[in-house]
mmCIF entry with sequence, helices, sheets and N, C-alpha, C, O atoms, coordinates in Angstrom:
data_MODEL
# 
_entry.id   MODEL 
# 
_entity.id                         1 
_entity.type                       polymer 
_entity.pdbx_number_of_molecules   1 
# 
_entity_poly.entity_id                      1 
_entity_poly.type                           'polypeptide(L)' 
_entity_poly.nstd_linkage                   no 
_entity_poly.nstd_monomer                   no 
_entity_poly.pdbx_seq_one_letter_code       MNFKYHVKIYRIIRLISCYLLLYDLLSQYLLSLMSYYKGGISHL 
_entity_poly.pdbx_seq_one_letter_code_can   MNFKYHVKIYRIIRLISCYLLLYDLLSQYLLSLMSYYKGGISHL 
_entity_poly.pdbx_strand_id                 A 
# 
loop_
_entity_poly_seq.entity_id 
_entity_poly_seq.num 
_entity_poly_seq.mon_id 
_entity_poly_seq.hetero 
1 1  MET n 
1 2  ASN n 
1 3  PHE n 
1 4  LYS n 
1 5  TYR n 
1 6  HIS n 
1 7  VAL n 
1 8  LYS n 
1 9  ILE n 
1 10 TYR n 
1 11 ARG n 
1 12 ILE n 
1 13 ILE n 
1 14 ARG n 
1 15 LEU n 
1 16 ILE n 
1 17 SER n 
1 18 CYS n 
1 19 TYR n 
1 20 LEU n 
1 21 LEU n 
1 22 LEU n 
1 23 TYR n 
1 24 ASP n 
1 25 LEU n 
1 26 LEU n 
1 27 SER n 
1 28 GLN n 
1 29 TYR n 
1 30 LEU n 
1 31 LEU n 
1 32 SER n 
1 33 LEU n 
1 34 MET n 
1 35 SER n 
1 36 TYR n 
1 37 TYR n 
1 38 LYS n 
1 39 GLY n 
1 40 GLY n 
1 41 ILE n 
1 42 SER n 
1 43 HIS n 
1 44 LEU n 
# 
_struct_asym.id          A 
_struct_asym.entity_id   1 
# 
_struct_conf.conf_type_id            HELX_P 
_struct_conf.id                      HELX_P1 
_struct_conf.pdbx_PDB_helix_id       AA1 
_struct_conf.beg_label_comp_id       PHE 
_struct_conf.beg_label_asym_id       A 
_struct_conf.beg_label_seq_id        3 
_struct_conf.pdbx_beg_PDB_ins_code   ? 
_struct_conf.end_label_comp_id       HIS 
_struct_conf.end_label_asym_id       A 
_struct_conf.end_label_seq_id        43 
_struct_conf.pdbx_end_PDB_ins_code   ? 
_struct_conf.beg_auth_comp_id        PHE 
_struct_conf.beg_auth_asym_id        A 
_struct_conf.beg_auth_seq_id         3 
_struct_conf.end_auth_comp_id        HIS 
_struct_conf.end_auth_asym_id        A 
_struct_conf.end_auth_seq_id         43 
_struct_conf.pdbx_PDB_helix_class    1 
_struct_conf.details                 ? 
_struct_conf.pdbx_PDB_helix_length   41 
# 
_struct_conf_type.id          HELX_P 
_struct_conf_type.criteria    ? 
_struct_conf_type.reference   ? 
# 
loop_
_atom_site.group_PDB 
_atom_site.id 
_atom_site.type_symbol 
_atom_site.label_atom_id 
_atom_site.label_alt_id 
_atom_site.label_comp_id 
_atom_site.label_asym_id 
_atom_site.label_entity_id 
_atom_site.label_seq_id 
_atom_site.pdbx_PDB_ins_code 
_atom_site.Cartn_x 
_atom_site.Cartn_y 
_atom_site.Cartn_z 
_atom_site.occupancy 
_atom_site.B_iso_or_equiv 
_atom_site.pdbx_formal_charge 
_atom_site.auth_seq_id 
_atom_site.auth_comp_id 
_atom_site.auth_asym_id 
_atom_site.auth_atom_id 
_atom_site.pdbx_PDB_model_num 
ATOM 1   N N  . MET A 1 1  ? 0.838   -1.192 0.001   1.00 0.00 ? 1  MET A N  1 
ATOM 2   C CA . MET A 1 1  ? -0.002  0.001  0.005   1.00 0.00 ? 1  MET A CA 1 
ATOM 3   C C  . MET A 1 1  ? 0.880   1.255  -0.002  1.00 0.00 ? 1  MET A C  1 
ATOM 4   O O  . MET A 1 1  ? 1.685   1.465  0.905   1.00 0.00 ? 1  MET A O  1 
ATOM 5   N N  . ASN A 1 2  ? 0.718   2.069  -1.022  1.00 0.00 ? 2  ASN A N  1 
ATOM 6   C CA . ASN A 1 2  ? 1.508   3.288  -1.127  1.00 0.00 ? 2  ASN A CA 1 
ATOM 7   C C  . ASN A 1 2  ? 0.738   4.447  -0.489  1.00 0.00 ? 2  ASN A C  1 
ATOM 8   O O  . ASN A 1 2  ? -0.350  4.808  -0.938  1.00 0.00 ? 2  ASN A O  1 
ATOM 9   N N  . PHE A 1 3  ? 1.320   5.021  0.562   1.00 0.00 ? 3  PHE A N  1 
ATOM 10  C CA . PHE A 1 3  ? 0.657   6.101  1.289   1.00 0.00 ? 3  PHE A CA 1 
ATOM 11  C C  . PHE A 1 3  ? 0.528   7.380  0.457   1.00 0.00 ? 3  PHE A C  1 
ATOM 12  O O  . PHE A 1 3  ? -0.521  8.025  0.443   1.00 0.00 ? 3  PHE A O  1 
ATOM 13  N N  . LYS A 1 4  ? 1.616   7.732  -0.234  1.00 0.00 ? 4  LYS A N  1 
ATOM 14  C CA . LYS A 1 4  ? 1.606   8.951  -1.044  1.00 0.00 ? 4  LYS A CA 1 
ATOM 15  C C  . LYS A 1 4  ? 0.510   8.902  -2.100  1.00 0.00 ? 4  LYS A C  1 
ATOM 16  O O  . LYS A 1 4  ? -0.141  9.908  -2.382  1.00 0.00 ? 4  LYS A O  1 
ATOM 17  N N  . TYR A 1 5  ? 0.314   7.726  -2.677  1.00 0.00 ? 5  TYR A N  1 
ATOM 18  C CA . TYR A 1 5  ? -0.702  7.546  -3.698  1.00 0.00 ? 5  TYR A CA 1 
ATOM 19  C C  . TYR A 1 5  ? -2.090  7.856  -3.141  1.00 0.00 ? 5  TYR A C  1 
ATOM 20  O O  . TYR A 1 5  ? -2.901  8.524  -3.782  1.00 0.00 ? 5  TYR A O  1 
ATOM 21  N N  . HIS A 1 6  ? -2.340  7.353  -1.936  1.00 0.00 ? 6  HIS A N  1 
ATOM 22  C CA . HIS A 1 6  ? -3.641  7.583  -1.281  1.00 0.00 ? 6  HIS A CA 1 
ATOM 23  C C  . HIS A 1 6  ? -3.846  9.072  -0.977  1.00 0.00 ? 6  HIS A C  1 
ATOM 24  O O  . HIS A 1 6  ? -4.946  9.600  -1.142  1.00 0.00 ? 6  HIS A O  1 
ATOM 25  N N  . VAL A 1 7  ? -2.804  9.724  -0.542  1.00 0.00 ? 7  VAL A N  1 
ATOM 26  C CA . VAL A 1 7  ? -2.876  11.149 -0.235  1.00 0.00 ? 7  VAL A CA 1 
ATOM 27  C C  . VAL A 1 7  ? -3.211  11.943 -1.509  1.00 0.00 ? 7  VAL A C  1 
ATOM 28  O O  . VAL A 1 7  ? -4.011  12.878 -1.481  1.00 0.00 ? 7  VAL A O  1 
ATOM 29  N N  . LYS A 1 8  ? -2.585  11.552 -2.618  1.00 0.00 ? 8  LYS A N  1 
ATOM 30  C CA . LYS A 1 8  ? -2.814  12.218 -3.895  1.00 0.00 ? 8  LYS A CA 1 
ATOM 31  C C  . LYS A 1 8  ? -4.290  12.082 -4.297  1.00 0.00 ? 8  LYS A C  1 
ATOM 32  O O  . LYS A 1 8  ? -4.931  13.060 -4.681  1.00 0.00 ? 8  LYS A O  1 
ATOM 33  N N  . ILE A 1 9  ? -4.815  10.858 -4.203  1.00 0.00 ? 9  ILE A N  1 
ATOM 34  C CA . ILE A 1 9  ? -6.219  10.610 -4.551  1.00 0.00 ? 9  ILE A CA 1 
ATOM 35  C C  . ILE A 1 9  ? -7.117  11.415 -3.658  1.00 0.00 ? 9  ILE A C  1 
ATOM 36  O O  . ILE A 1 9  ? -8.088  12.002 -4.136  1.00 0.00 ? 9  ILE A O  1 
ATOM 37  N N  . TYR A 1 10 ? -6.825  11.465 -2.362  1.00 0.00 ? 10 TYR A N  1 
ATOM 38  C CA . TYR A 1 10 ? -7.618  12.203 -1.400  1.00 0.00 ? 10 TYR A CA 1 
ATOM 39  C C  . TYR A 1 10 ? -7.639  13.682 -1.756  1.00 0.00 ? 10 TYR A C  1 
ATOM 40  O O  . TYR A 1 10 ? -8.692  14.317 -1.702  1.00 0.00 ? 10 TYR A O  1 
ATOM 41  N N  . ARG A 1 11 ? -6.485  14.237 -2.120  1.00 0.00 ? 11 ARG A N  1 
ATOM 42  C CA . ARG A 1 11 ? -6.409  15.653 -2.470  1.00 0.00 ? 11 ARG A CA 1 
ATOM 43  C C  . ARG A 1 11 ? -7.231  15.960 -3.726  1.00 0.00 ? 11 ARG A C  1 
ATOM 44  O O  . ARG A 1 11 ? -7.914  16.981 -3.804  1.00 0.00 ? 11 ARG A O  1 
ATOM 45  N N  . ILE A 1 12 ? -7.148  15.058 -4.701  1.00 0.00 ? 12 ILE A N  1 
ATOM 46  C CA . ILE A 1 12 ? -7.896  15.241 -5.959  1.00 0.00 ? 12 ILE A CA 1 
ATOM 47  C C  . ILE A 1 12 ? -9.389  15.213 -5.675  1.00 0.00 ? 12 ILE A C  1 
ATOM 48  O O  . ILE A 1 12 ? -10.137 16.040 -6.196  1.00 0.00 ? 12 ILE A O  1 
ATOM 49  N N  . ILE A 1 13 ? -9.830  14.257 -4.845  1.00 0.00 ? 13 ILE A N  1 
ATOM 50  C CA . ILE A 1 13 ? -11.252 14.148 -4.504  1.00 0.00 ? 13 ILE A CA 1 
ATOM 51  C C  . ILE A 1 13 ? -11.706 15.400 -3.763  1.00 0.00 ? 13 ILE A C  1 
ATOM 52  O O  . ILE A 1 13 ? -12.784 15.932 -4.029  1.00 0.00 ? 13 ILE A O  1 
ATOM 53  N N  . ARG A 1 14 ? -10.874 15.867 -2.827  1.00 0.00 ? 14 ARG A N  1 
ATOM 54  C CA . ARG A 1 14 ? -11.213 17.067 -2.054  1.00 0.00 ? 14 ARG A CA 1 
ATOM 55  C C  . ARG A 1 14 ? -11.311 18.292 -2.958  1.00 0.00 ? 14 ARG A C  1 
ATOM 56  O O  . ARG A 1 14 ? -12.196 19.131 -2.791  1.00 0.00 ? 14 ARG A O  1 
ATOM 57  N N  . LEU A 1 15 ? -10.386 18.386 -3.922  1.00 0.00 ? 15 LEU A N  1 
ATOM 58  C CA . LEU A 1 15 ? -10.390 19.514 -4.863  1.00 0.00 ? 15 LEU A CA 1 
ATOM 59  C C  . LEU A 1 15 ? -11.646 19.499 -5.720  1.00 0.00 ? 15 LEU A C  1 
ATOM 60  O O  . LEU A 1 15 ? -12.271 20.536 -5.940  1.00 0.00 ? 15 LEU A O  1 
ATOM 61  N N  . ILE A 1 16 ? -12.015 18.299 -6.209  1.00 0.00 ? 16 ILE A N  1 
ATOM 62  C CA . ILE A 1 16 ? -13.202 18.166 -7.042  1.00 0.00 ? 16 ILE A CA 1 
ATOM 63  C C  . ILE A 1 16 ? -14.457 18.532 -6.256  1.00 0.00 ? 16 ILE A C  1 
ATOM 64  O O  . ILE A 1 16 ? -15.327 19.240 -6.763  1.00 0.00 ? 16 ILE A O  1 
ATOM 65  N N  . SER A 1 17 ? -14.550 18.049 -5.018  1.00 0.00 ? 17 SER A N  1 
ATOM 66  C CA . SER A 1 17 ? -15.733 18.347 -4.192  1.00 0.00 ? 17 SER A CA 1 
ATOM 67  C C  . SER A 1 17 ? -15.814 19.852 -3.896  1.00 0.00 ? 17 SER A C  1 
ATOM 68  O O  . SER A 1 17 ? -16.901 20.426 -3.845  1.00 0.00 ? 17 SER A O  1 
ATOM 69  N N  . CYS A 1 18 ? -14.650 20.476 -3.703  1.00 0.00 ? 18 CYS A N  1 
ATOM 70  C CA . CYS A 1 18 ? -14.601 21.911 -3.449  1.00 0.00 ? 18 CYS A CA 1 
ATOM 71  C C  . CYS A 1 18 ? -15.104 22.670 -4.683  1.00 0.00 ? 18 CYS A C  1 
ATOM 72  O O  . CYS A 1 18 ? -15.888 23.612 -4.565  1.00 0.00 ? 18 CYS A O  1 
ATOM 73  N N  . TYR A 1 19 ? -14.647 22.252 -5.855  1.00 0.00 ? 19 TYR A N  1 
ATOM 74  C CA . TYR A 1 19 ? -15.088 22.896 -7.107  1.00 0.00 ? 19 TYR A CA 1 
ATOM 75  C C  . TYR A 1 19 ? -16.586 22.712 -7.310  1.00 0.00 ? 19 TYR A C  1 
ATOM 76  O O  . TYR A 1 19 ? -17.276 23.644 -7.724  1.00 0.00 ? 19 TYR A O  1 
ATOM 77  N N  . LEU A 1 20 ? -17.089 21.519 -7.022  1.00 0.00 ? 20 LEU A N  1 
ATOM 78  C CA . LEU A 1 20 ? -18.512 21.244 -7.180  1.00 0.00 ? 20 LEU A CA 1 
ATOM 79  C C  . LEU A 1 20 ? -19.340 22.130 -6.264  1.00 0.00 ? 20 LEU A C  1 
ATOM 80  O O  . LEU A 1 20 ? -20.385 22.643 -6.664  1.00 0.00 ? 20 LEU A O  1 
ATOM 81  N N  . LEU A 1 21 ? -18.867 22.311 -5.020  1.00 0.00 ? 21 LEU A N  1 
ATOM 82  C CA . LEU A 1 21 ? -19.560 23.139 -4.060  1.00 0.00 ? 21 LEU A CA 1 
ATOM 83  C C  . LEU A 1 21 ? -19.585 24.594 -4.546  1.00 0.00 ? 21 LEU A C  1 
ATOM 84  O O  . LEU A 1 21 ? -20.626 25.251 -4.501  1.00 0.00 ? 21 LEU A O  1 
ATOM 85  N N  . LEU A 1 22 ? -18.448 25.085 -5.005  1.00 0.00 ? 22 LEU A N  1 
ATOM 86  C CA . LEU A 1 22 ? -18.382 26.445 -5.539  1.00 0.00 ? 22 LEU A CA 1 
ATOM 87  C C  . LEU A 1 22 ? -19.302 26.619 -6.740  1.00 0.00 ? 22 LEU A C  1 
ATOM 88  O O  . LEU A 1 22 ? -20.001 27.627 -6.851  1.00 0.00 ? 22 LEU A O  1 
ATOM 89  N N  . TYR A 1 23 ? -19.303 25.644 -7.632  1.00 0.00 ? 23 TYR A N  1 
ATOM 90  C CA . TYR A 1 23 ? -20.170 25.694 -8.824  1.00 0.00 ? 23 TYR A CA 1 
ATOM 91  C C  . TYR A 1 23 ? -21.634 25.745 -8.419  1.00 0.00 ? 23 TYR A C  1 
ATOM 92  O O  . TYR A 1 23 ? -22.418 26.499 -8.997  1.00 0.00 ? 23 TYR A O  1 
ATOM 93  N N  . ASP A 1 24 ? -22.004 24.943 -7.425  1.00 0.00 ? 24 ASP A N  1 
ATOM 94  C CA . ASP A 1 24 ? -23.379 24.883 -6.951  1.00 0.00 ? 24 ASP A CA 1 
ATOM 95  C C  . ASP A 1 24 ? -23.792 26.237 -6.383  1.00 0.00 ? 24 ASP A C  1 
ATOM 96  O O  . ASP A 1 24 ? -24.869 26.748 -6.692  1.00 0.00 ? 24 ASP A O  1 
ATOM 97  N N  . LEU A 1 25 ? -22.919 26.816 -5.545  1.00 0.00 ? 25 LEU A N  1 
ATOM 98  C CA . LEU A 1 25 ? -23.218 28.132 -4.963  1.00 0.00 ? 25 LEU A CA 1 
ATOM 99  C C  . LEU A 1 25 ? -23.332 29.206 -6.031  1.00 0.00 ? 25 LEU A C  1 
ATOM 100 O O  . LEU A 1 25 ? -24.221 30.056 -5.972  1.00 0.00 ? 25 LEU A O  1 
ATOM 101 N N  . LEU A 1 26 ? -22.431 29.169 -7.010  1.00 0.00 ? 26 LEU A N  1 
ATOM 102 C CA . LEU A 1 26 ? -22.435 30.147 -8.083  1.00 0.00 ? 26 LEU A CA 1 
ATOM 103 C C  . LEU A 1 26 ? -23.687 30.031 -8.941  1.00 0.00 ? 26 LEU A C  1 
ATOM 104 O O  . LEU A 1 26 ? -24.277 31.048 -9.305  1.00 0.00 ? 26 LEU A O  1 
ATOM 105 N N  . SER A 1 27 ? -24.096 28.833 -9.265  1.00 0.00 ? 27 SER A N  1 
ATOM 106 C CA . SER A 1 27 ? -25.293 28.634 -10.086 1.00 0.00 ? 27 SER A CA 1 
ATOM 107 C C  . SER A 1 27 ? -26.532 29.104 -9.335  1.00 0.00 ? 27 SER A C  1 
ATOM 108 O O  . SER A 1 27 ? -27.427 29.695 -9.937  1.00 0.00 ? 27 SER A O  1 
ATOM 109 N N  . GLN A 1 28 ? -26.599 28.849 -8.021  1.00 0.00 ? 28 GLN A N  1 
ATOM 110 C CA . GLN A 1 28 ? -27.738 29.320 -7.207  1.00 0.00 ? 28 GLN A CA 1 
ATOM 111 C C  . GLN A 1 28 ? -27.775 30.834 -7.197  1.00 0.00 ? 28 GLN A C  1 
ATOM 112 O O  . GLN A 1 28 ? -28.840 31.437 -7.327  1.00 0.00 ? 28 GLN A O  1 
ATOM 113 N N  . TYR A 1 29 ? -26.599 31.458 -7.042  1.00 0.00 ? 29 TYR A N  1 
ATOM 114 C CA . TYR A 1 29 ? -26.485 32.914 -6.992  1.00 0.00 ? 29 TYR A CA 1 
ATOM 115 C C  . TYR A 1 29 ? -26.928 33.524 -8.338  1.00 0.00 ? 29 TYR A C  1 
ATOM 116 O O  . TYR A 1 29 ? -27.659 34.514 -8.369  1.00 0.00 ? 29 TYR A O  1 
ATOM 117 N N  . LEU A 1 30 ? -26.481 32.924 -9.431  1.00 0.00 ? 30 LEU A N  1 
ATOM 118 C CA . LEU A 1 30 ? -26.873 33.414 -10.764 1.00 0.00 ? 30 LEU A CA 1 
ATOM 119 C C  . LEU A 1 30 ? -28.360 33.276 -10.999 1.00 0.00 ? 30 LEU A C  1 
ATOM 120 O O  . LEU A 1 30 ? -28.985 34.170 -11.570 1.00 0.00 ? 30 LEU A O  1 
ATOM 121 N N  . LEU A 1 31 ? -28.936 32.163 -10.564 1.00 0.00 ? 31 LEU A N  1 
ATOM 122 C CA . LEU A 1 31 ? -30.369 31.938 -10.733 1.00 0.00 ? 31 LEU A CA 1 
ATOM 123 C C  . LEU A 1 31 ? -31.168 32.978 -9.938  1.00 0.00 ? 31 LEU A C  1 
ATOM 124 O O  . LEU A 1 31 ? -32.146 33.524 -10.449 1.00 0.00 ? 31 LEU A O  1 
ATOM 125 N N  . SER A 1 32 ? -30.771 33.251 -8.718  1.00 0.00 ? 32 SER A N  1 
ATOM 126 C CA . SER A 1 32 ? -31.464 34.234 -7.907  1.00 0.00 ? 32 SER A CA 1 
ATOM 127 C C  . SER A 1 32 ? -31.311 35.634 -8.503  1.00 0.00 ? 32 SER A C  1 
ATOM 128 O O  . SER A 1 32 ? -32.243 36.438 -8.478  1.00 0.00 ? 32 SER A O  1 
ATOM 129 N N  . LEU A 1 33 ? -30.118 35.911 -9.041  1.00 0.00 ? 33 LEU A N  1 
ATOM 130 C CA . LEU A 1 33 ? -29.863 37.209 -9.680  1.00 0.00 ? 33 LEU A CA 1 
ATOM 131 C C  . LEU A 1 33 ? -30.748 37.391 -10.921 1.00 0.00 ? 33 LEU A C  1 
ATOM 132 O O  . LEU A 1 33 ? -31.309 38.465 -11.140 1.00 0.00 ? 33 LEU A O  1 
ATOM 133 N N  . MET A 1 34 ? -30.863 36.336 -11.723 1.00 0.00 ? 34 MET A N  1 
ATOM 134 C CA . MET A 1 34 ? -31.674 36.385 -12.919 1.00 0.00 ? 34 MET A CA 1 
ATOM 135 C C  . MET A 1 34 ? -33.148 36.568 -12.566 1.00 0.00 ? 34 MET A C  1 
ATOM 136 O O  . MET A 1 34 ? -33.845 37.356 -13.206 1.00 0.00 ? 34 MET A O  1 
ATOM 137 N N  . SER A 1 35 ? -33.624 35.853 -11.562 1.00 0.00 ? 35 SER A N  1 
ATOM 138 C CA . SER A 1 35 ? -35.030 35.979 -11.147 1.00 0.00 ? 35 SER A CA 1 
ATOM 139 C C  . SER A 1 35 ? -35.289 37.375 -10.583 1.00 0.00 ? 35 SER A C  1 
ATOM 140 O O  . SER A 1 35 ? -36.372 37.932 -10.761 1.00 0.00 ? 35 SER A O  1 
ATOM 141 N N  . TYR A 1 36 ? -34.277 37.942 -9.894  1.00 0.00 ? 36 TYR A N  1 
ATOM 142 C CA . TYR A 1 36 ? -34.414 39.274 -9.337  1.00 0.00 ? 36 TYR A CA 1 
ATOM 143 C C  . TYR A 1 36 ? -34.529 40.313 -10.463 1.00 0.00 ? 36 TYR A C  1 
ATOM 144 O O  . TYR A 1 36 ? -35.352 41.227 -10.397 1.00 0.00 ? 36 TYR A O  1 
ATOM 145 N N  . TYR A 1 37 ? -33.700 40.159 -11.485 1.00 0.00 ? 37 TYR A N  1 
ATOM 146 C CA . TYR A 1 37 ? -33.757 41.075 -12.643 1.00 0.00 ? 37 TYR A CA 1 
ATOM 147 C C  . TYR A 1 37 ? -35.074 40.937 -13.385 1.00 0.00 ? 37 TYR A C  1 
ATOM 148 O O  . TYR A 1 37 ? -35.664 41.936 -13.797 1.00 0.00 ? 37 TYR A O  1 
ATOM 149 N N  . LYS A 1 38 ? -35.539 39.705 -13.557 1.00 0.00 ? 38 LYS A N  1 
ATOM 150 C CA . LYS A 1 38 ? -36.825 39.485 -14.238 1.00 0.00 ? 38 LYS A CA 1 
ATOM 151 C C  . LYS A 1 38 ? -37.957 40.140 -13.447 1.00 0.00 ? 38 LYS A C  1 
ATOM 152 O O  . LYS A 1 38 ? -38.861 40.753 -14.014 1.00 0.00 ? 38 LYS A O  1 
ATOM 153 N N  . GLY A 1 39 ? -37.882 39.993 -12.119 1.00 0.00 ? 39 GLY A N  1 
ATOM 154 C CA . GLY A 1 39 ? -38.905 40.604 -11.273 1.00 0.00 ? 39 GLY A CA 1 
ATOM 155 C C  . GLY A 1 39 ? -38.859 42.114 -11.372 1.00 0.00 ? 39 GLY A C  1 
ATOM 156 O O  . GLY A 1 39 ? -39.898 42.772 -11.426 1.00 0.00 ? 39 GLY A O  1 
ATOM 157 N N  . GLY A 1 40 ? -37.638 42.671 -11.397 1.00 0.00 ? 40 GLY A N  1 
ATOM 158 C CA . GLY A 1 40 ? -37.463 44.126 -11.507 1.00 0.00 ? 40 GLY A CA 1 
ATOM 159 C C  . GLY A 1 40 ? -38.020 44.647 -12.812 1.00 0.00 ? 40 GLY A C  1 
ATOM 160 O O  . GLY A 1 40 ? -38.655 45.701 -12.854 1.00 0.00 ? 40 GLY A O  1 
ATOM 161 N N  . ILE A 1 41 ? -37.772 43.889 -13.898 1.00 0.00 ? 41 ILE A N  1 
ATOM 162 C CA . ILE A 1 41 ? -38.234 44.307 -15.218 1.00 0.00 ? 41 ILE A CA 1 
ATOM 163 C C  . ILE A 1 41 ? -39.765 44.235 -15.274 1.00 0.00 ? 41 ILE A C  1 
ATOM 164 O O  . ILE A 1 41 ? -40.407 45.119 -15.842 1.00 0.00 ? 41 ILE A O  1 
ATOM 165 N N  . SER A 1 42 ? -40.341 43.201 -14.698 1.00 0.00 ? 42 SER A N  1 
ATOM 166 C CA . SER A 1 42 ? -41.803 43.060 -14.744 1.00 0.00 ? 42 SER A CA 1 
ATOM 167 C C  . SER A 1 42 ? -42.477 44.127 -13.870 1.00 0.00 ? 42 SER A C  1 
ATOM 168 O O  . SER A 1 42 ? -43.611 44.520 -14.141 1.00 0.00 ? 42 SER A O  1 
ATOM 169 N N  . HIS A 1 43 ? -41.785 44.594 -12.828 1.00 0.00 ? 43 HIS A N  1 
ATOM 170 C CA . HIS A 1 43 ? -42.353 45.640 -11.960 1.00 0.00 ? 43 HIS A CA 1 
ATOM 171 C C  . HIS A 1 43 ? -42.388 46.970 -12.700 1.00 0.00 ? 43 HIS A C  1 
ATOM 172 O O  . HIS A 1 43 ? -43.272 47.788 -12.447 1.00 0.00 ? 43 HIS A O  1 
ATOM 173 N N  . LEU A 1 44 ? -41.439 47.205 -13.615 1.00 0.00 ? 44 LEU A N  1 
ATOM 174 C CA . LEU A 1 44 ? -41.379 48.478 -14.345 1.00 0.00 ? 44 LEU A CA 1 
ATOM 175 C C  . LEU A 1 44 ? -42.461 48.629 -15.382 1.00 0.00 ? 44 LEU A C  1 
ATOM 176 O O  . LEU A 1 44 ? -42.523 49.651 -16.065 1.00 0.00 ? 44 LEU A O  1 
# 
């Protein structure tokens, strides 16, 4: 069992999960921003 290999895999998995979390937050933010703008336009 190679320890360094496992650490590398763990880091890659952690990096991917971090990116997925950021992407999820960003997409939610963009969706709320778009709905806010649509609401603002419909109010005018």
